[in-house]
A tleap script that builds the chain and sets N, CA, C and O, in Angstrom:
source leaprc.protein.ff14SB
mol = sequence {
  NVAL GLY PHE ILE GLY ALA LEU VAL ASP HIE
  LYS ALA PRO TRP THR LEU ALA GLU ALA MET
  PRO ILE VAL ARG ARG SER LEU PRO GLY ALA
  ARG ALA VAL TYR VAL GLY GLU GLY GLU GLU
  ARG PRO ARG ILE GLU ALA VAL ALA ALA ALA
  ASN PRO GLY THR VAL HIE LEU ALA GLY TRP
  ARG ASP ASP VAL ALA ASP CYS TYR ALA ALA
  PHE ASP LEU PHE VAL MET PRO SER LYS LEU
  GLU CGLY
}
set mol.1.N position { 1.361 6.317 -4.625 }
set mol.1.CA position { 0.235 5.411 -4.772 }
set mol.1.C position { -0.221 5.053 -3.370 }
set mol.1.O position { 0.579 4.565 -2.572 }
set mol.2.N position { -1.489 5.285 -3.049 }
set mol.2.CA position { -1.953 5.067 -1.694 }
set mol.2.C position { -3.000 3.988 -1.545 }
set mol.2.O position { -3.793 3.722 -2.448 }
set mol.3.N position { -2.976 3.377 -0.377 }
set mol.3.CA position { -3.981 2.402 0.041 }
set mol.3.C position { -4.422 2.796 1.436 }
set mol.3.O position { -3.586 3.068 2.298 }
set mol.4.N position { -5.719 2.829 1.667 }
set mol.4.CA position { -6.270 3.067 3.003 }
set mol.4.C position { -7.251 1.959 3.287 }
set mol.4.O position { -8.197 1.749 2.528 }
set mol.5.N position { -7.033 1.245 4.380 }
set mol.5.CA position { -7.941 0.173 4.756 }
set mol.5.C position { -7.276 -0.797 5.707 }
set mol.5.O position { -6.114 -0.645 6.084 }
set mol.6.N position { -8.046 -1.789 6.079 }
set mol.6.CA position { -7.527 -2.834 6.945 }
set mol.6.C position { -6.558 -3.713 6.158 }
set mol.6.O position { -6.842 -4.095 5.023 }
set mol.7.N position { -5.440 -4.023 6.750 }
set mol.7.CA position { -4.446 -4.897 6.115 }
set mol.7.C position { -4.810 -6.341 6.440 }
set mol.7.O position { -4.183 -6.990 7.277 }
set mol.8.N position { -5.840 -6.821 5.753 }
set mol.8.CA position { -6.373 -8.164 6.000 }
set mol.8.C position { -6.393 -8.963 4.698 }
set mol.8.O position { -6.352 -8.393 3.607 }
set mol.9.N position { -6.454 -10.269 4.824 }
set mol.9.CA position { -6.322 -11.168 3.683 }
set mol.9.C position { -7.300 -10.868 2.548 }
set mol.9.O position { -6.891 -10.805 1.388 }
set mol.10.N position { -8.582 -10.683 2.862 }
set mol.10.CA position { -9.551 -10.534 1.766 }
set mol.10.C position { -9.352 -9.247 0.962 }
set mol.10.O position { -9.889 -9.123 -0.139 }
set mol.11.N position { -8.597 -8.299 1.491 }
set mol.11.CA position { -8.291 -7.081 0.736 }
set mol.11.C position { -7.017 -7.231 -0.105 }
set mol.11.O position { -6.733 -6.381 -0.948 }
set mol.12.N position { -6.256 -8.294 0.114 }
set mol.12.CA position { -5.030 -8.569 -0.656 }
set mol.12.C position { -4.110 -7.352 -0.759 }
set mol.12.O position { -3.656 -7.019 -1.853 }
set mol.13.N position { -3.829 -6.685 0.362 }
set mol.13.CA position { -3.049 -5.450 0.282 }
set mol.13.C position { -1.611 -5.638 -0.189 }
set mol.13.O position { -0.998 -4.688 -0.676 }
set mol.14.N position { -1.070 -6.824 -0.056 }
set mol.14.CA position { 0.311 -7.087 -0.473 }
set mol.14.C position { 0.480 -6.969 -1.984 }
set mol.14.O position { 1.596 -6.766 -2.463 }
set mol.15.N position { -0.614 -7.092 -2.745 }
set mol.15.CA position { -0.489 -7.047 -4.204 }
set mol.15.C position { 0.039 -5.694 -4.688 }
set mol.15.O position { 0.743 -5.629 -5.696 }
set mol.16.N position { -0.293 -4.629 -3.982 }
set mol.16.CA position { 0.239 -3.321 -4.344 }
set mol.16.C position { 1.750 -3.298 -4.132 }
set mol.16.O position { 2.489 -2.842 -5.004 }
set mol.17.N position { 2.210 -3.780 -2.994 }
set mol.17.CA position { 3.653 -3.808 -2.719 }
set mol.17.C position { 4.386 -4.665 -3.750 }
set mol.17.O position { 5.475 -4.309 -4.198 }
set mol.18.N position { 3.790 -5.782 -4.119 }
set mol.18.CA position { 4.412 -6.661 -5.112 }
set mol.18.C position { 4.473 -6.010 -6.490 }
set mol.18.O position { 5.370 -6.308 -7.280 }
set mol.19.N position { 3.530 -5.129 -6.778 }
set mol.19.CA position { 3.488 -4.472 -8.086 }
set mol.19.C position { 4.452 -3.290 -8.195 }
set mol.19.O position { 4.771 -2.857 -9.303 }
set mol.20.N position { 4.914 -2.769 -7.075 }
set mol.20.CA position { 5.711 -1.553 -7.115 }
set mol.20.C position { 7.005 -1.652 -7.931 }
set mol.20.O position { 7.350 -0.673 -8.593 }
set mol.21.N position { 7.738 -2.761 -7.927 }
set mol.21.CA position { 8.920 -2.821 -8.797 }
set mol.21.C position { 8.568 -2.651 -10.284 }
set mol.21.O position { 9.341 -2.069 -11.045 }
set mol.22.N position { 7.411 -3.156 -10.685 }
set mol.22.CA position { 6.959 -2.987 -12.072 }
set mol.22.C position { 6.581 -1.526 -12.324 }
set mol.22.O position { 6.947 -0.955 -13.352 }
set mol.23.N position { 5.856 -0.931 -11.392 }
set mol.23.CA position { 5.462 0.476 -11.517 }
set mol.23.C position { 6.700 1.358 -11.623 }
set mol.23.O position { 6.735 2.295 -12.421 }
set mol.24.N position { 7.717 1.054 -10.815 }
set mol.24.CA position { 8.916 1.898 -10.773 }
set mol.24.C position { 9.761 1.805 -12.043 }
set mol.24.O position { 10.641 2.641 -12.252 }
set mol.25.N position { 9.519 0.827 -12.877 }
set mol.25.CA position { 10.212 0.791 -14.173 }
set mol.25.C position { 9.825 1.999 -15.017 }
set mol.25.O position { 10.654 2.557 -15.737 }
set mol.26.N position { 8.562 2.396 -14.922 }
set mol.26.CA position { 8.077 3.558 -15.667 }
set mol.26.C position { 8.115 4.838 -14.844 }
set mol.26.O position { 8.297 5.927 -15.389 }
set mol.27.N position { 7.947 4.707 -13.550 }
set mol.27.CA position { 7.920 5.857 -12.639 }
set mol.27.C position { 8.910 5.606 -11.500 }
set mol.27.O position { 8.501 5.187 -10.418 }
set mol.28.N position { 10.189 5.849 -11.721 }
set mol.28.CA position { 11.228 5.484 -10.752 }
set mol.28.C position { 11.039 6.062 -9.347 }
set mol.28.O position { 11.502 5.470 -8.372 }
set mol.29.N position { 10.373 7.197 -9.234 }
set mol.29.CA position { 10.177 7.807 -7.922 }
set mol.29.C position { 8.923 7.359 -7.198 }
set mol.29.O position { 8.660 7.807 -6.082 }
set mol.30.N position { 8.157 6.495 -7.805 }
set mol.30.CA position { 6.878 6.074 -7.202 }
set mol.30.C position { 7.118 5.252 -5.947 }
set mol.30.O position { 8.094 4.510 -5.837 }
set mol.31.N position { 6.195 5.409 -5.003 }
set mol.31.CA position { 6.211 4.536 -3.833 }
set mol.31.C position { 4.785 4.343 -3.345 }
set mol.31.O position { 3.906 5.172 -3.579 }
set mol.32.N position { 4.585 3.232 -2.666 }
set mol.32.CA position { 3.269 2.901 -2.120 }
set mol.32.C position { 3.217 3.340 -0.663 }
set mol.32.O position { 4.171 3.145 0.090 }
set mol.33.N position { 2.096 3.932 -0.277 }
set mol.33.CA position { 1.882 4.344 1.108 }
set mol.33.C position { 0.628 3.625 1.601 }
set mol.33.O position { -0.446 3.729 1.008 }
set mol.34.N position { 0.796 2.899 2.694 }
set mol.34.CA position { -0.312 2.175 3.312 }
set mol.34.C position { -0.759 2.897 4.569 }
set mol.34.O position { 0.058 3.214 5.433 }
set mol.35.N position { -2.054 3.158 4.671 }
set mol.35.CA position { -2.647 3.712 5.881 }
set mol.35.C position { -3.599 2.655 6.409 }
set mol.35.O position { -4.588 2.317 5.758 }
set mol.36.N position { -3.298 2.135 7.587 }
set mol.36.CA position { -4.117 1.093 8.193 }
set mol.36.C position { -3.242 0.073 8.885 }
set mol.36.O position { -2.016 0.101 8.775 }
set mol.37.N position { -3.881 -0.811 9.586 }
set mol.37.CA position { -3.194 -1.878 10.314 }
set mol.37.C position { -3.943 -3.179 10.102 }
set mol.37.O position { -5.106 -3.179 9.696 }
set mol.38.N position { -3.275 -4.284 10.376 }
set mol.38.CA position { -3.935 -5.577 10.288 }
set mol.38.C position { -2.952 -6.717 10.206 }
set mol.38.O position { -1.737 -6.519 10.182 }
set mol.39.N position { -3.495 -7.900 10.165 }
set mol.39.CA position { -2.724 -9.138 10.226 }
set mol.39.C position { -1.780 -9.341 9.047 }
set mol.39.O position { -0.830 -10.117 9.152 }
set mol.40.N position { -2.018 -8.664 7.934 }
set mol.40.CA position { -1.165 -8.819 6.753 }
set mol.40.C position { 0.010 -7.847 6.724 }
set mol.40.O position { 0.782 -7.842 5.765 }
set mol.41.N position { 0.156 -7.029 7.759 }
set mol.41.CA position { 1.279 -6.083 7.800 }
set mol.41.C position { 2.633 -6.784 7.663 }
set mol.41.O position { 3.467 -6.313 6.889 }
set mol.42.N position { 2.893 -7.888 8.376 }
set mol.42.CA position { 4.196 -8.549 8.218 }
set mol.42.C position { 4.473 -9.002 6.781 }
set mol.42.O position { 5.612 -8.942 6.317 }
set mol.43.N position { 3.455 -9.443 6.097 }
set mol.43.CA position { 3.643 -9.871 4.696 }
set mol.43.C position { 4.043 -8.680 3.821 }
set mol.43.O position { 4.913 -8.801 2.959 }
set mol.44.N position { 3.409 -7.547 4.045 }
set mol.44.CA position { 3.741 -6.337 3.293 }
set mol.44.C position { 5.145 -5.873 3.662 }
set mol.44.O position { 5.911 -5.462 2.791 }
set mol.45.N position { 5.484 -5.936 4.940 }
set mol.45.CA position { 6.831 -5.555 5.376 }
set mol.45.C position { 7.898 -6.427 4.714 }
set mol.45.O position { 8.967 -5.934 4.354 }
set mol.46.N position { 7.613 -7.709 4.554 }
set mol.46.CA position { 8.574 -8.610 3.906 }
set mol.46.C position { 8.786 -8.230 2.443 }
set mol.46.O position { 9.917 -8.228 1.957 }
set mol.47.N position { 7.703 -7.911 1.745 }
set mol.47.CA position { 7.820 -7.478 0.350 }
set mol.47.C position { 8.580 -6.155 0.290 }
set mol.47.O position { 9.422 -5.958 -0.586 }
set mol.48.N position { 8.284 -5.255 1.218 }
set mol.48.CA position { 8.955 -3.955 1.261 }
set mol.48.C position { 10.451 -4.118 1.516 }
set mol.48.O position { 11.262 -3.402 0.928 }
set mol.49.N position { 10.815 -5.040 2.376 }
set mol.49.CA position { 12.229 -5.262 2.695 }
set mol.49.C position { 13.006 -5.737 1.475 }
set mol.49.O position { 14.189 -5.432 1.327 }
set mol.50.N position { 12.343 -6.479 0.611 }
set mol.50.CA position { 12.988 -6.971 -0.607 }
set mol.50.C position { 13.099 -5.884 -1.679 }
set mol.50.O position { 13.841 -6.039 -2.649 }
set mol.51.N position { 12.368 -4.792 -1.505 }
set mol.51.CA position { 12.348 -3.682 -2.464 }
set mol.51.C position { 12.471 -2.352 -1.717 }
set mol.51.O position { 11.506 -1.590 -1.660 }
set mol.52.N position { 13.640 -2.063 -1.145 }
set mol.52.CA position { 13.803 -0.868 -0.308 }
set mol.52.C position { 13.365 0.419 -1.010 }
set mol.52.O position { 13.612 0.622 -2.198 }
set mol.53.N position { 12.709 1.274 -0.233 }
set mol.53.CA position { 12.287 2.573 -0.746 }
set mol.53.C position { 11.001 2.580 -1.540 }
set mol.53.O position { 10.583 3.628 -2.032 }
set mol.54.N position { 10.369 1.433 -1.674 }
set mol.54.CA position { 9.152 1.380 -2.498 }
set mol.54.C position { 7.862 1.433 -1.698 }
set mol.54.O position { 6.808 1.758 -2.244 }
set mol.55.N position { 7.931 1.115 -0.404 }
set mol.55.CA position { 6.716 0.998 0.404 }
set mol.55.C position { 6.905 1.712 1.743 }
set mol.55.O position { 7.949 1.584 2.384 }
set mol.56.N position { 5.886 2.463 2.156 }
set mol.56.CA position { 5.870 3.101 3.468 }
set mol.56.C position { 4.587 2.680 4.171 }
set mol.56.O position { 3.496 2.837 3.623 }
set mol.57.N position { 4.713 2.150 5.373 }
set mol.57.CA position { 3.545 1.764 6.167 }
set mol.57.C position { 3.321 2.836 7.234 }
set mol.57.O position { 4.077 2.933 8.201 }
set mol.58.N position { 2.277 3.634 7.045 }
set mol.58.CA position { 2.004 4.761 7.932 }
set mol.58.C position { 1.222 4.354 9.174 }
set mol.58.O position { 1.126 5.134 10.122 }
set mol.59.N position { 0.661 3.147 9.187 }
set mol.59.CA position { -0.122 2.710 10.340 }
set mol.59.C position { -1.498 3.349 10.365 }
set mol.59.O position { -1.982 3.879 9.365 }
set mol.60.N position { -2.114 3.281 11.544 }
set mol.60.CA position { -3.455 3.836 11.724 }
set mol.60.C position { -3.355 5.349 11.808 }
set mol.60.O position { -2.488 5.877 12.505 }
set mol.61.N position { -4.233 6.052 11.103 }
set mol.61.CA position { -4.257 7.516 11.130 }
set mol.61.C position { -5.690 7.995 11.186 }
set mol.61.O position { -6.601 7.359 10.656 }
set mol.62.N position { -5.871 9.136 11.841 }
set mol.62.CA position { -7.193 9.749 11.930 }
set mol.62.C position { -7.455 10.764 10.821 }
set mol.62.O position { -8.596 11.178 10.617 }
set mol.63.N position { -6.408 11.167 10.105 }
set mol.63.CA position { -6.544 12.203 9.081 }
set mol.63.C position { -6.677 11.595 7.684 }
set mol.63.O position { -5.934 11.945 6.767 }
set mol.64.N position { -7.623 10.692 7.544 }
set mol.64.CA position { -7.789 9.946 6.293 }
set mol.64.C position { -8.079 10.866 5.108 }
set mol.64.O position { -7.562 10.635 4.015 }
set mol.65.N position { -8.881 11.886 5.298 }
set mol.65.CA position { -9.184 12.806 4.185 }
set mol.65.C position { -7.901 13.470 3.682 }
set mol.65.O position { -7.722 13.639 2.476 }
set mol.66.N position { -7.026 13.840 4.586 }
set mol.66.CA position { -5.750 14.444 4.186 }
set mol.66.C position { -4.879 13.431 3.456 }
set mol.66.O position { -4.164 13.787 2.518 }
set mol.67.N position { -4.933 12.189 3.874 }
set mol.67.CA position { -4.153 11.135 3.204 }
set mol.67.C position { -4.638 10.944 1.770 }
set mol.67.O position { -3.835 10.883 0.839 }
set mol.68.N position { -5.954 10.852 1.596 }
set mol.68.CA position { -6.505 10.733 0.232 }
set mol.68.C position { -6.033 11.907 -0.630 }
set mol.68.O position { -5.631 11.717 -1.778 }
set mol.69.N position { -6.082 13.097 -0.081 }
set mol.69.CA position { -5.699 14.297 -0.835 }
set mol.69.C position { -4.219 14.280 -1.207 }
set mol.69.O position { -3.834 14.857 -2.224 }
set mol.70.N position { -3.394 13.635 -0.406 }
set mol.70.CA position { -1.954 13.597 -0.662 }
set mol.70.C position { -1.561 12.573 -1.724 }
set mol.70.O position { -0.489 12.680 -2.319 }
set mol.71.N position { -2.415 11.588 -1.966 }
set mol.71.CA position { -2.101 10.559 -2.959 }
set mol.71.C position { -2.285 11.091 -4.376 }
set mol.71.O position { -3.199 11.871 -4.646 }
set mol.72.N position { -1.413 10.662 -5.267 }
set mol.72.CA position { -1.627 10.914 -6.688 }
set mol.72.C position { -2.577 9.875 -7.268 }
set mol.72.O position { -3.284 10.130 -8.243 }
set mol.73.N position { -2.577 8.701 -6.650 }
set mol.73.CA position { -3.395 7.587 -7.117 }
set mol.73.C position { -3.791 6.746 -5.913 }
set mol.73.O position { -2.948 6.439 -5.070 }
set mol.74.N position { -5.061 6.370 -5.821 }
set mol.74.CA position { -5.538 5.467 -4.767 }
set mol.74.C position { -5.780 4.090 -5.378 }
set mol.74.O position { -6.352 3.973 -6.462 }
set mol.75.N position { -5.344 3.061 -4.679 }
set mol.75.CA position { -5.521 1.692 -5.135 }
set mol.75.C position { -6.278 0.908 -4.072 }
set mol.75.O position { -5.974 1.018 -2.884 }
set mol.76.N position { -7.265 0.118 -4.493 }
set mol.76.CA position { -8.018 -0.703 -3.559 }
set mol.76.C position { -8.026 -2.144 -4.046 }
set mol.76.O position { -9.004 -2.592 -4.643 }
set mol.77.N position { -6.934 -2.878 -3.793 }
set mol.77.CA position { -6.947 -4.297 -4.169 }
set mol.77.C position { -7.913 -5.058 -3.274 }
set mol.77.O position { -8.128 -4.680 -2.122 }
set mol.78.N position { -8.483 -6.108 -3.789 }
set mol.78.CA position { -9.411 -6.907 -2.995 }
set mol.78.C position { -9.704 -8.227 -3.694 }
set mol.78.O position { -9.754 -8.297 -4.922 }
set mol.79.N position { -9.893 -9.254 -2.906 }
set mol.79.CA position { -10.328 -10.543 -3.438 }
set mol.79.C position { -11.848 -10.621 -3.543 }
set mol.79.O position { -12.373 -11.405 -4.334 }
set mol.80.N position { -12.565 -9.808 -2.748 }
set mol.80.CA position { -14.015 -9.943 -2.645 }
set mol.80.C position { -14.797 -8.707 -3.027 }
set mol.80.O position { -15.888 -8.818 -3.587 }
set mol.81.N position { -14.271 -7.543 -2.742 }
set mol.81.CA position { -15.034 -6.315 -2.906 }
set mol.81.C position { -15.048 -5.878 -4.368 }
set mol.81.O position { -14.087 -6.093 -5.107 }
set mol.82.N position { -16.144 -5.266 -4.763 }
set mol.82.CA position { -16.285 -4.797 -6.140 }
set mol.82.C position { -15.555 -3.512 -6.412 }
set mol.82.O position { -15.592 -3.007 -7.534 }
savepdb mol mol.pdb
quit
């Protein structure tokens, strides 16, 4: 499950990390991959630490098209965006 974007509050990126334990009940091998950086990275890291193996933070990458192609599912959580 992939997310690409700024790790900022209005995008609520931590919600994906928080959902992963629920997702893994049905899909035990699932993990979330974050591409991007931002002020909410520590919050995501804290959620990831509580659920080892569920979240990978890839940081900033220039090969975004390849990242999209590698995901089985793209998720775009947000508080504001449609």
